C-alpha positions as a Markdown table, in Angstrom:
| # | Residue | x | y | z |
|---|---|---|---|---|
| 1 | Met | 62.1 | 71.7 | 65.5 |
| 2 | Leu | 58.5 | 71.1 | 64.7 |
| 3 | Pro | 57.6 | 69.6 | 67.6 |
| 4 | Thr | 59.1 | 72.7 | 69.4 |
| 5 | Ile | 56.8 | 75.1 | 67.2 |
| 6 | Lys | 53.8 | 72.7 | 67.7 |
| 7 | Ser | 54.3 | 72.5 | 71.6 |
| 8 | Val | 54.8 | 76.1 | 71.9 |
| 9 | Leu | 51.8 | 76.8 | 69.4 |
| 10 | Leu | 49.7 | 74.8 | 71.9 |
| 11 | Lys | 50.9 | 76.5 | 75.1 |
| 12 | Ile | 49.7 | 79.6 | 73.8 |
| 13 | Tyr | 46.6 | 78.4 | 72.2 |
| 14 | Gln | 45.8 | 77.1 | 75.5 |
| 15 | Phe | 46.4 | 80.2 | 77.8 |
| 16 | Ile | 44.5 | 82.1 | 75.9 |
| 17 | Ser | 41.6 | 80.1 | 75.3 |
| 18 | Tyr | 41.5 | 79.3 | 78.9 |
| 19 | Tyr | 42.6 | 82.6 | 80.7 |
| 20 | Gly | 40.2 | 84.3 | 83.3 |
| 21 | Leu | 38.8 | 80.5 | 83.7 |
| 22 | Asp | 38.0 | 79.4 | 87.0 |
| 23 | Asp | 35.8 | 76.4 | 88.7 |
| 24 | Ser | 33.7 | 78.9 | 90.1 |
| 25 | Thr | 32.7 | 79.7 | 86.1 |
| 26 | Ser | 29.2 | 77.6 | 85.1 |
| 27 | Asn | 29.6 | 75.5 | 82.2 |
| 28 | Ile | 27.9 | 77.7 | 79.9 |
| 29 | Asp | 29.7 | 80.7 | 80.8 |
| 30 | Arg | 32.9 | 78.9 | 80.6 |
| 31 | Asp | 32.1 | 78.0 | 76.9 |
| 32 | Phe | 31.0 | 81.3 | 75.8 |
| 33 | Lys | 34.4 | 83.1 | 77.6 |
| 34 | Ile | 36.4 | 80.3 | 75.6 |
| 35 | Ile | 34.6 | 81.3 | 72.6 |
| 36 | Leu | 35.2 | 85.1 | 73.3 |
| 37 | Asn | 38.6 | 84.5 | 74.5 |
| 38 | Gln | 39.5 | 82.9 | 71.3 |
| 39 | Tyr | 37.6 | 85.5 | 68.7 |
| 40 | Cys | 39.4 | 88.8 | 70.2 |
| 41 | Phe | 42.6 | 87.0 | 69.5 |
| 42 | Ile | 41.7 | 86.4 | 65.7 |
| 43 | Ile | 40.1 | 90.1 | 65.6 |
| 44 | Ser | 43.3 | 91.8 | 66.9 |
| 45 | Ile | 45.3 | 89.7 | 64.7 |
| 46 | Ile | 43.1 | 91.1 | 61.5 |
| 47 | Phe | 43.4 | 94.4 | 62.9 |
| 48 | Phe | 47.1 | 93.7 | 63.0 |
| 49 | Ile | 47.2 | 92.8 | 59.4 |
| 50 | Gln | 45.4 | 95.6 | 58.5 |
| 51 | Ala | 47.6 | 98.0 | 60.5 |
| 52 | Val | 50.7 | 96.6 | 59.0 |
| 53 | Phe | 49.5 | 96.8 | 55.2 |
| 54 | Thr | 48.3 | 100.3 | 55.4 |
| 55 | Phe | 51.3 | 101.3 | 56.9 |
| 56 | Arg | 53.3 | 99.8 | 54.1 |
| 57 | Phe | 51.3 | 101.9 | 51.9 |
| 58 | Leu | 50.5 | 105.0 | 53.5 |
| 59 | Gly | 53.3 | 104.9 | 55.9 |
| 60 | Leu | 52.6 | 106.4 | 59.9 |
| 61 | Glu | 49.6 | 108.3 | 59.3 |
| 62 | Leu | 46.6 | 108.7 | 62.2 |
| 63 | Asp | 44.5 | 106.2 | 60.6 |
| 64 | Val | 47.7 | 103.5 | 60.9 |
| 65 | Ile | 48.2 | 104.2 | 64.3 |
| 66 | Phe | 44.6 | 104.0 | 65.3 |
| 67 | Leu | 44.7 | 100.5 | 63.6 |
| 68 | Phe | 47.4 | 99.5 | 65.6 |
| 69 | Ile | 45.5 | 100.4 | 68.7 |
| 70 | Leu | 42.6 | 98.5 | 67.7 |
| 71 | Ser | 44.4 | 95.3 | 67.3 |
| 72 | Leu | 45.8 | 95.8 | 70.8 |
| 73 | Phe | 42.7 | 96.6 | 72.5 |
| 74 | Ser | 41.4 | 93.8 | 70.9 |
| 75 | Phe | 44.0 | 91.7 | 72.1 |
| 76 | Phe | 43.3 | 93.1 | 75.8 |
| 77 | Leu | 40.2 | 92.5 | 76.0 |
| 78 | Ile | 40.9 | 88.9 | 76.2 |
| 79 | Phe | 42.1 | 90.0 | 80.1 |
| 80 | Phe | 39.2 | 92.2 | 81.0 |
| 81 | Ser | 36.7 | 89.9 | 79.1 |
| 82 | His | 35.5 | 88.6 | 82.3 |
| 83 | Ile | 34.3 | 92.7 | 83.2 |
| 84 | Phe | 31.8 | 92.2 | 80.5 |
| 85 | Phe | 31.6 | 89.0 | 78.8 |
| 86 | Lys | 28.1 | 88.7 | 81.2 |
| 87 | Asn | 26.6 | 92.1 | 80.2 |
| 88 | Lys | 25.2 | 91.6 | 76.9 |
| 89 | Leu | 24.6 | 95.5 | 76.9 |
| 90 | Ile | 28.1 | 95.9 | 77.1 |
| 91 | Phe | 29.0 | 93.3 | 74.8 |
| 92 | Ser | 26.8 | 94.2 | 72.4 |
| 93 | Ser | 28.2 | 98.1 | 72.1 |
| 94 | Leu | 31.5 | 96.5 | 71.0 |
| 95 | Phe | 29.5 | 95.2 | 67.7 |
| 96 | Ile | 28.3 | 98.5 | 67.3 |
| 97 | Phe | 31.9 | 100.4 | 68.1 |
| 98 | Leu | 32.9 | 97.6 | 65.3 |
| 99 | Thr | 30.2 | 98.8 | 62.7 |
| 100 | Ala | 31.4 | 102.7 | 63.6 |
| 101 | Val | 34.6 | 101.5 | 62.7 |
| 102 | Val | 34.2 | 99.9 | 59.2 |
| 103 | Thr | 31.8 | 102.9 | 58.5 |
| 104 | Tyr | 34.6 | 105.3 | 58.5 |
| 105 | Tyr | 37.2 | 103.2 | 56.9 |
| 106 | Ala | 34.7 | 102.3 | 54.2 |
| 107 | Ser | 34.5 | 106.2 | 53.7 |
| 108 | Ile | 38.2 | 107.1 | 53.6 |
| 109 | Thr | 38.8 | 104.2 | 51.4 |
| 110 | Gly | 36.2 | 103.9 | 49.1 |
| 111 | Ile | 34.1 | 101.5 | 47.4 |
| 112 | Glu | 36.5 | 99.7 | 45.4 |
| 113 | Ser | 39.0 | 98.9 | 48.2 |
| 114 | Gly | 35.7 | 96.3 | 49.2 |
| 115 | Cys | 35.9 | 97.8 | 53.0 |
| 116 | Tyr | 32.3 | 97.6 | 53.4 |
| 117 | Ile | 32.6 | 94.0 | 53.4 |
| 118 | Tyr | 33.2 | 93.7 | 56.7 |
| 119 | Tyr | 29.5 | 94.4 | 57.3 |
| 120 | Phe | 29.1 | 91.1 | 56.1 |
| 121 | Thr | 31.5 | 89.5 | 58.3 |
| 122 | Ile | 29.8 | 91.1 | 61.9 |
| 123 | Leu | 26.4 | 89.8 | 60.2 |
| 124 | Ser | 27.9 | 86.3 | 60.5 |
| 125 | Ala | 29.4 | 86.3 | 63.7 |
| 126 | Leu | 26.2 | 87.5 | 65.7 |
| 127 | Pro | 24.9 | 83.8 | 65.7 |
| 128 | Ile | 28.5 | 83.1 | 67.7 |
| 129 | Phe | 27.7 | 85.2 | 70.7 |
| 130 | Tyr | 24.0 | 85.4 | 70.5 |
| 131 | Ser | 20.6 | 83.3 | 70.8 |
| 132 | Thr | 18.3 | 84.3 | 68.6 |
| 133 | Gln | 15.5 | 83.2 | 71.3 |
| 134 | Lys | 17.2 | 84.7 | 74.3 |
| 135 | Asp | 18.7 | 87.9 | 73.1 |
| 136 | Phe | 16.4 | 88.8 | 70.1 |
| 137 | Leu | 16.2 | 92.0 | 71.0 |
| 138 | Tyr | 20.2 | 92.9 | 71.3 |
| 139 | Ile | 20.2 | 91.1 | 68.0 |
| 140 | Ser | 17.5 | 93.2 | 66.0 |
| 141 | Ile | 19.4 | 96.5 | 68.0 |
| 142 | Ile | 23.0 | 95.4 | 66.3 |
| 143 | Val | 21.5 | 94.3 | 62.7 |
| 144 | Leu | 19.2 | 97.3 | 62.3 |
| 145 | Phe | 22.1 | 99.8 | 63.1 |
| 146 | Val | 24.7 | 97.3 | 60.5 |
| 147 | Leu | 22.1 | 98.1 | 58.3 |
| 148 | Cys | 21.7 | 101.8 | 58.4 |
| 149 | Cys | 25.6 | 102.6 | 58.6 |
| 150 | Phe | 25.6 | 100.2 | 55.2 |
| 151 | Tyr | 23.0 | 101.6 | 53.3 |
| 152 | Phe | 23.7 | 105.0 | 54.3 |
| 153 | Ser | 27.3 | 104.6 | 53.4 |
| 154 | Ala | 26.1 | 103.0 | 49.9 |
| 155 | Tyr | 23.4 | 106.3 | 49.9 |
| 156 | Lys | 26.7 | 108.3 | 49.9 |
| 157 | Asn | 28.8 | 106.1 | 47.3 |
| 158 | Phe | 31.2 | 105.2 | 50.6 |
| 159 | Thr | 32.2 | 109.2 | 50.7 |
| 160 | Ile | 30.4 | 110.3 | 54.1 |
| 161 | Met | 33.6 | 111.6 | 55.0 |
| 162 | Gly | 34.1 | 113.4 | 51.6 |
| 163 | Val | 35.9 | 112.7 | 48.4 |
| 164 | Glu | 39.0 | 114.8 | 49.4 |
| 165 | Ala | 39.1 | 112.2 | 52.7 |
| 166 | Gln | 40.3 | 109.5 | 50.1 |
| 167 | Lys | 43.0 | 110.9 | 48.5 |
| 168 | Asn | 45.7 | 109.0 | 50.2 |
| 169 | His | 44.0 | 105.7 | 49.9 |
| 170 | Ile | 42.6 | 106.2 | 46.1 |
| 171 | Arg | 46.5 | 105.2 | 44.8 |
| 172 | Phe | 46.4 | 101.9 | 46.5 |
| 173 | Arg | 42.6 | 100.7 | 46.3 |
| 174 | Tyr | 43.3 | 97.8 | 44.3 |
| 175 | Glu | 45.6 | 96.7 | 47.0 |
| 176 | Phe | 43.3 | 97.4 | 49.9 |
| 177 | Leu | 40.9 | 95.2 | 48.2 |
| 178 | Ile | 43.1 | 92.3 | 47.9 |
| 179 | Ile | 43.6 | 92.7 | 51.6 |
| 180 | Asn | 39.7 | 93.2 | 52.1 |
| 181 | Ile | 39.2 | 90.2 | 50.7 |
| 182 | Ser | 41.7 | 88.1 | 52.5 |
| 183 | Cys | 41.0 | 89.2 | 55.8 |
| 184 | Asn | 37.1 | 88.8 | 54.9 |
| 185 | Leu | 37.5 | 85.3 | 53.9 |
| 186 | Ser | 39.8 | 84.6 | 56.6 |
| 187 | Leu | 36.6 | 85.9 | 59.0 |
| 188 | Leu | 33.8 | 84.2 | 57.3 |
| 189 | Ile | 35.6 | 80.9 | 57.7 |
| 190 | Ile | 36.5 | 81.8 | 61.1 |
| 191 | Asn | 33.2 | 82.7 | 62.1 |
| 192 | Tyr | 31.4 | 79.1 | 60.3 |
| 193 | Leu | 34.2 | 77.2 | 62.4 |
| 194 | Phe | 32.9 | 78.8 | 65.6 |
| 195 | Val | 28.8 | 78.6 | 64.3 |
| 196 | Glu | 29.6 | 74.8 | 63.5 |
| 197 | Glu | 31.5 | 74.1 | 67.2 |
| 198 | Lys | 28.6 | 75.9 | 68.6 |
| 199 | Arg | 26.2 | 73.9 | 66.8 |
| 200 | Lys | 27.9 | 70.3 | 68.1 |
| 201 | Asp | 27.8 | 71.9 | 71.6 |
| 202 | Tyr | 24.1 | 72.3 | 71.2 |
| 203 | Tyr | 23.3 | 69.1 | 70.1 |
| 204 | Gln | 25.8 | 67.4 | 72.9 |
| 205 | Thr | 23.8 | 69.3 | 75.8 |
| 206 | Leu | 20.6 | 68.5 | 74.0 |
| 207 | Asn | 21.3 | 64.7 | 73.8 |
| 208 | Arg | 23.4 | 64.5 | 77.6 |
| 209 | Asn | 21.2 | 63.4 | 79.4 |
| 210 | Ile | 20.1 | 60.5 | 76.9 |
| 211 | Tyr | 23.8 | 59.4 | 77.0 |
| 212 | Ile | 23.6 | 59.7 | 81.1 |
| 213 | Lys | 21.3 | 56.9 | 81.0 |
| 214 | Glu | 23.1 | 54.6 | 78.9 |
| 215 | Lys | 25.9 | 55.2 | 80.6 |
| 216 | Ile | 24.4 | 54.1 | 83.6 |
| 217 | Glu | 22.6 | 51.2 | 81.9 |
| 218 | Asn | 25.3 | 50.0 | 80.3 |
| 219 | Leu | 28.7 | 50.0 | 82.8 |
| 220 | Thr | 29.4 | 46.5 | 83.2 |
| 221 | Asn | 32.6 | 46.5 | 80.3 |
| 222 | Glu | 33.4 | 49.9 | 81.5 |
| 223 | Ile | 33.6 | 48.7 | 85.0 |
| 224 | Lys | 35.9 | 45.7 | 83.9 |
| 225 | Ser | 38.6 | 47.8 | 81.7 |
| 226 | Leu | 38.7 | 50.7 | 84.6 |
| 227 | Arg | 39.0 | 48.2 | 87.9 |
| 228 | Gln | 42.2 | 47.7 | 85.8 |
| 229 | Ile | 43.3 | 51.2 | 86.2 |
| 230 | Val | 41.9 | 51.5 | 89.7 |
| 231 | Ser | 43.8 | 48.0 | 90.7 |
| 232 | Lys | 41.8 | 48.4 | 94.2 |
| 233 | Glu | 40.5 | 45.1 | 95.7 |
| 234 | Glu | 38.1 | 46.9 | 97.7 |
| 235 | Leu | 36.0 | 48.4 | 94.8 |
| 236 | Ser | 33.5 | 46.3 | 94.0 |
| 237 | Asn | 31.1 | 46.5 | 90.8 |
| 238 | Glu | 28.5 | 47.8 | 93.1 |
| 239 | Lys | 30.7 | 50.4 | 94.6 |
| 240 | Phe | 31.8 | 51.4 | 91.9 |
| 241 | Lys | 28.7 | 51.9 | 89.9 |
| 242 | Asp | 27.3 | 54.1 | 93.0 |
| 243 | Leu | 30.7 | 56.4 | 92.5 |
| 244 | Leu | 29.8 | 56.8 | 88.9 |
| 245 | Gln | 26.1 | 57.8 | 89.2 |
| 246 | Ser | 27.1 | 60.0 | 92.4 |
| 247 | Ile | 29.3 | 62.1 | 90.1 |
| 248 | Ser | 26.0 | 63.2 | 88.2 |
| 249 | Leu | 23.9 | 63.9 | 91.4 |
| 250 | Asn | 26.3 | 66.1 | 93.9 |
| 251 | Glu | 30.0 | 66.9 | 93.5 |
| 252 | Phe | 30.3 | 66.9 | 97.7 |
| 253 | Leu | 28.1 | 63.5 | 97.9 |
| 254 | Phe | 30.6 | 61.6 | 95.2 |
| 255 | Leu | 33.9 | 63.1 | 96.8 |
| 256 | Glu | 32.2 | 61.9 | 100.5 |
| 257 | Lys | 31.9 | 58.4 | 98.8 |
| 258 | Phe | 35.1 | 58.8 | 97.2 |
| 259 | Glu | 36.9 | 59.1 | 100.5 |
| 260 | Arg | 35.2 | 56.3 | 102.2 |
| 261 | Ile | 37.2 | 53.7 | 99.3 |
| 262 | Phe | 40.1 | 55.9 | 98.8 |
| 263 | Pro | 40.8 | 57.7 | 102.2 |
| 264 | Tyr | 44.2 | 58.5 | 101.3 |
| 265 | Phe | 43.9 | 59.6 | 98.3 |
| 266 | Lys | 43.6 | 63.4 | 99.3 |
| 267 | Asn | 46.8 | 63.3 | 101.4 |
| 268 | Asn | 48.8 | 61.4 | 99.3 |
| 269 | Leu | 48.0 | 64.2 | 96.1 |
| 270 | Leu | 48.7 | 66.9 | 99.2 |
| 271 | Asp | 52.2 | 65.2 | 99.9 |
| 272 | Ser | 53.2 | 65.1 | 96.3 |
| 273 | Thr | 52.2 | 68.2 | 94.8 |
| 274 | Lys | 52.2 | 70.8 | 97.9 |
| 275 | Val | 49.0 | 72.4 | 96.5 |
| 276 | Ser | 45.6 | 73.0 | 98.3 |
| 277 | Leu | 43.0 | 72.1 | 95.9 |
| 278 | Thr | 39.4 | 73.2 | 95.6 |
| 279 | Ser | 36.5 | 71.1 | 96.4 |
| 280 | Ser | 35.8 | 71.3 | 92.2 |
| 281 | Glu | 39.7 | 70.6 | 91.8 |
| 282 | Leu | 39.9 | 67.7 | 94.1 |
| 283 | Ser | 36.2 | 66.1 | 92.9 |
| 284 | Leu | 38.2 | 66.4 | 88.9 |
| 285 | Cys | 41.5 | 64.6 | 90.6 |
| 286 | Ala | 39.2 | 62.0 | 92.3 |
| 287 | Ile | 37.3 | 61.1 | 88.6 |
| 288 | Leu | 40.8 | 61.1 | 86.7 |
| 289 | Lys | 41.8 | 58.6 | 89.3 |
| 290 | Leu | 38.8 | 56.4 | 88.7 |
| 291 | Gly | 40.2 | 57.1 | 84.8 |
| 292 | Leu | 37.1 | 58.3 | 82.9 |
| 293 | Ser | 38.2 | 59.9 | 79.6 |
| 294 | Thr | 37.5 | 63.6 | 78.7 |
| 295 | Lys | 34.1 | 62.7 | 76.9 |
| 296 | Glu | 33.0 | 60.5 | 80.1 |
| 297 | Ile | 33.6 | 63.2 | 82.4 |
| 298 | Ala | 31.5 | 65.4 | 80.2 |
| 299 | Ile | 28.6 | 62.9 | 80.2 |
| 300 | His | 28.7 | 62.5 | 84.1 |
| 301 | Thr | 29.9 | 66.0 | 85.0 |
| 302 | Asn | 26.6 | 67.3 | 82.5 |
| 303 | Ser | 29.3 | 69.5 | 81.1 |
| 304 | Ser | 30.7 | 70.4 | 77.9 |
| 305 | Leu | 34.3 | 68.9 | 76.3 |
| 306 | Lys | 35.8 | 72.0 | 76.0 |
| 307 | Ala | 34.5 | 73.0 | 79.8 |
| 308 | Ile | 36.2 | 69.7 | 80.4 |
| 309 | Glu | 40.0 | 69.9 | 78.5 |
| 310 | Gly | 40.0 | 73.6 | 80.3 |
| 311 | Arg | 39.4 | 72.0 | 83.8 |
| 312 | Lys | 42.2 | 69.1 | 83.1 |
| 313 | Tyr | 44.5 | 71.9 | 81.2 |
| 314 | Arg | 44.2 | 74.4 | 84.8 |
| 315 | Leu | 44.3 | 71.4 | 87.0 |
| 316 | Arg | 47.6 | 70.6 | 84.8 |
| 317 | Lys | 49.3 | 73.7 | 85.4 |
| 318 | Lys | 48.0 | 74.3 | 89.0 |
| 319 | Leu | 49.9 | 70.5 | 90.0 |
| 320 | Ser | 53.0 | 71.2 | 87.6 |
| 321 | Ile | 52.1 | 68.9 | 85.9 |
| 322 | Ser | 53.7 | 68.2 | 82.5 |
| 323 | Ser | 52.2 | 68.2 | 79.2 |
| 324 | Glu | 53.9 | 64.9 | 77.8 |
| 325 | Glu | 52.4 | 63.5 | 81.1 |
| 326 | Asp | 48.8 | 61.1 | 80.7 |
| 327 | Leu | 46.9 | 62.4 | 83.7 |
| 328 | Thr | 44.9 | 59.3 | 84.3 |
| 329 | Ile | 48.1 | 57.5 | 84.5 |
| 330 | Trp | 49.6 | 60.1 | 86.7 |
| 331 | Phe | 46.6 | 59.9 | 89.3 |
| 332 | Ser | 46.5 | 56.0 | 89.3 |
| 333 | Asn | 49.7 | 56.4 | 91.0 |
| 334 | Ile | 48.8 | 58.8 | 93.5 |
């Protein structure tokens, strides 16, 4: 039972994370899109939890319906994020909108509900989606808007909509406080994990060229282990080195050299799967044929680990390869 649940959750995670990605998407955009998909899903869950508990306390009011709509809106952003994720102006407007929502709910639930804590959660999410150097203007606008809303709300004692607007919520102010604190702590932890992941990706990118040079200079042991998988007499050490170096240089050059050594691979793959592949997908198949790990592929293709995992996931899905099947072993038999 537990393995089944784990498998289902993994498929849901992969579907949400890699939805809307294709091989034409650059590595930087691909990583950003993955983060955006995951974050939209998390936000939709938070809004849903808020809606459920608010419904539990207040019944089916307009505020509850609005929260449910926000939850659905956040979830469906995953399917339409390809329209706006490159447009920082539209993307920034979503932060502005979320800040306005927090301002509204902080006003109708009052200071004792702790809803205003979401202001700090919004600010903590900015490093995930923005670069302080490239997006300084957008960050400044969002921070200024958040601070203006926060200070104005505080000046009005979080009664912008009037004390009368809080009459339905005041009875459950402590319950709302617990919910808001719990949701905010969860989001803050998630924000930290995303920022940490972004930091790791940054340092990985920073040191990638050094890793590539080290790999190229020290391929002897790697070749010995990988040749057992490839098991082709005509693939000499020199040819294998040349293939690995061409991966980093040019995709079409690599495919041309690979097809000289494995002339039947492409046809065998087509016969086995009956699926037509793009040059980028075929290149990944060829690299997997050589037995490279995800980390090694990331190094040689100047990509992040998340980007390679996404490409492998989509390739597995397109070729209908079971998740239990080892891709390296599968392609070694083609």
